[in-house]
N, C-alpha and C positions, 0 to 999 in steps of 0.2 A: 298656942297649946304646948303641952309638955308631956313628959313621960308620966308624971303624976296624974295629969288629966286623962291620958289614955288608960291608965290603970283604973281610975274611978269609973270611966265609961264602960270598960270591959266588965267590971264587977257589977255595975248597974244592969247591964244587958243580961249577964249571967243570972242574976237574981230574978229578973223579969220573966225569964223563960220558964222557971219552975221545972217540973218533971215532964209535963206534957206540952206539946206545941201544936196548935191547930193551924193547918196550912190549906189554903184553897188551891185547887188544881185546875188548870185550863184543860181543854180537850186534848191537846198535843201531849202534855205532861202525863195525863191519865193513860193515854195510849202507850206511851213509852214505858211508864211504870208497870202497866199490865204485861207488856211484852217481857220486860226484865224479870218480873215476878214469875212468869210462866217458864222462862228459860232457866233462870238461876235457882228457882225453888227454895227461897229462903224460908226459915221458920216463920218469920213475920215480915210484913211489908215494911215495918219500921226499920228493919235491918238494911234494906236497900236505901232508904233515905239517909240513914247514918253513914253508909258507905259513900253516898253521893256528896255529903257534906265534907267528909274526909278527902275525897278526890278533888273537890273544888278548892279546899284549903291548900292541899299539897301543890296543886297547879298554880295557885296565885302566889305561893311562896317561891316555887322554882322559877317562875317567869319574871319575878321581881314586881309583879303587880301589887302585892301586899305592901312591899316597901315603898312603892310610889305613893300609894294612898296614905300610908302612915306618915311619910315624910311631908306630904302635902297638908294633911290635917293636924298632925301632932308634932312635926319636926323631929321624929325619931324613926328608927328602922325596927324591923322585927327582932334582929339580934340585940338591939339595945333594950327592947321590951323584955326579951327573955332574960337578959343579964340583970335587968333592974337599974341600969345606969347608962348614961349617954356615952358616946365615944370620947367626948372631952373629959368626962369624969373618969373614964377608964385610963386614959393616957396622962391625966394630970394637966391637960391643957386649960382647964378652967381655974387653975391655981394662980396663974400669972396675971398681973394687971395689964390692961390694954396698952399698946405702945403709943406714946405721944411723939409724933414725928418731930416736933420742935426740940424735944429733950432727948431724943433717941440716943445720940452719941455723947451725951454729957456724962461725966463721971462725978 
């Protein structure tokens, strides 16, 4: 997989969401959401869900979990995704041919 594959998958997922997302909740999640809604008094429950997604995203970025999964699945990091190019492309490391050990020191 590559950076292009990641971009395609993200765009596909984004398009699939639309404006509404139906989520089923288990008993524990309902209880926690009800307590948060009562305590924080948001205008809509949707606001708490949006905050939860932001917090989960931030946590996975800060702990390196997102990079781990991106590297495992697409061989890129979040920084590479944001910049739109791989580290090798940024540094010019992909410009040079691979080294041939037999001919390395020949001029």
